[in-house]
C-alpha positions in Angstrom: 0.0 0.0 0.0 2.8 2.4 0.9 4.5 2.1 -2.5 1.1 2.6 -4.3 0.3 5.7 -2.3 3.8 7.1 -2.9 3.7 6.3 -6.6 0.3 8.0 -7.0 1.5 11.0 -5.0 4.5 11.4 -7.3 2.4 10.9 -10.4 0.0 13.6 -9.2 2.9 15.9 -8.5 4.1 15.4 -12.1 0.6 16.3 -13.5 0.3 19.3 -11.2 3.7 20.5 -12.3 2.6 20.6 -16.0 -0.8 22.2 -15.2 0.5 24.8 -12.8 3.4 25.8 -15.0 0.9 28.0 -16.9 0.0 29.8 -13.7 3.7 30.3 -12.7 3.3 28.5 -9.3 4.4 25.2 -7.8 2.1 22.5 -6.3 3.0 23.5 -2.7 2.3 27.2 -3.5 -1.0 26.2 -5.1 -2.0 24.4 -1.9 -1.2 27.6 0.2 -3.3 29.6 -2.2 -6.2 27.1 -2.1 -6.4 27.5 1.7 -6.2 31.3 1.5 -8.9 31.4 -1.3 -11.2 29.3 0.8 -10.5 30.8 4.3 -9.2 34.3 3.6 -6.5 35.9 5.7 -5.0 33.6 8.2 -2.2 33.6 10.9 0.8 31.7 9.7 0.2 29.1 12.5 -3.4 28.4 11.3 -2.3 28.2 7.7 0.3 25.6 8.7 -2.3 23.6 10.5 -4.6 23.6 7.5 -1.7 22.4 5.3 -0.1 20.1 7.9 3.2 21.9 7.4 5.6 23.1 10.0 6.9 26.7 10.0 10.3 25.6 8.6 8.6 24.3 5.5 5.9 27.0 5.3 8.2 30.1 5.7 10.2 29.5 2.4 6.9 28.9 0.6 5.4 32.1 1.8 8.6 34.0 1.0 8.4 32.8 -2.6 4.7 33.6 -2.9 5.4 37.1 -1.4 8.3 37.7 -3.9 5.9 36.7 -6.7 3.4 39.3 -5.4 0.7 36.8 -4.6 0.6 37.2 -0.8 1.7 39.6 2.0 2.8 38.8 5.5 1.9 41.4 8.1 2.0 41.5 11.9 -1.5 41.1 13.3 -3.1 44.3 14.6 -4.8 42.1 17.3 -1.7 40.2 18.4 1.8 41.6 17.6 3.3 38.2 18.1 1.2 36.7 15.2 1.9 37.1 11.5 -1.1 37.2 9.2 -0.9 36.0 5.6 -3.1 37.9 3.1 -3.7 37.5 -0.6 -2.7 40.5 -2.7 -4.9 41.7 -5.6 -2.7 39.5 -7.9 -3.3 36.5 -5.6 -7.0 37.0 -5.6 -7.0 37.4 -9.4 -5.1 34.2 -9.9 -8.0 32.3 -8.4 -10.0 32.7 -11.6 -7.2 31.3 -13.7 -6.7 28.4 -11.3 -10.4 27.3 -11.4 -9.6 25.0 -14.4 -7.0 23.1 -12.4 -9.3 20.6 -10.6 -11.1 19.8 -13.9 -7.8 19.2 -15.7 -6.6 16.9 -12.8 -9.8 14.9 -12.9 -9.5 14.6 -16.6 -5.9 13.3 -16.3 -7.1 10.5 -13.9 -9.8 9.3 -16.3 -12.0 8.7 -13.2 -15.6 9.8 -13.2 -16.8 12.2 -10.5 -18.2 9.4 -8.3 -14.9 7.6 -8.4 -13.1 10.8 -7.4 -15.5 11.4 -4.5 -15.2 7.8 -3.3 -11.4 7.9 -3.5 -11.3 11.2 -1.6 -13.6 9.8 1.1 -11.4 6.7 1.5 -8.2 8.7 1.6 -9.7 11.1 4.2 -10.8 8.1 6.3 -7.3 6.6 6.0 -5.7 9.9 7.0 -8.0 10.1 10.1 -7.3 6.5 11.1 -3.5 7.0 10.8 -3.7 10.3 12.7 -5.7 8.6 15.5 -3.2 5.8 15.6 -0.3 8.2 16.0 -2.1 10.1 18.7 -2.9 6.8 20.5 0.9 6.1 20.3 0.6 3.0 18.2 0.0 -0.1 20.3 2.8 -2.7 20.4 2.2 -6.0 18.7 2.8 -8.8 21.1 
């Protein structure tokens, strides 16, 4: 199962690389933008939680998105210790161009919509089960 999941993940990465090239962003940058498009401005910590990324991985991503003019990082006016990530006008505008990405990904899989929904539900269930196992500190076998 591990090899199959890893192989599928790598294949998805390759397809995303081709599709996102037209938008001038990488797959990890696309994921950051998806969260911001859905949730709006977020503290860096919350953004990392949504993406399941630590700050060491997220910071360089945000720097590149900021350099590309797609996001801004600013100190929170409510809490000086917190940094908020905000979409720029360019970041908001990119959403319209990115709306074709999911359709192109689905097309690349040759799955129908029901198969995609089923796969996503199963993967979400797998992720939840594995998270629960980690939090329960994996029981010893024997």
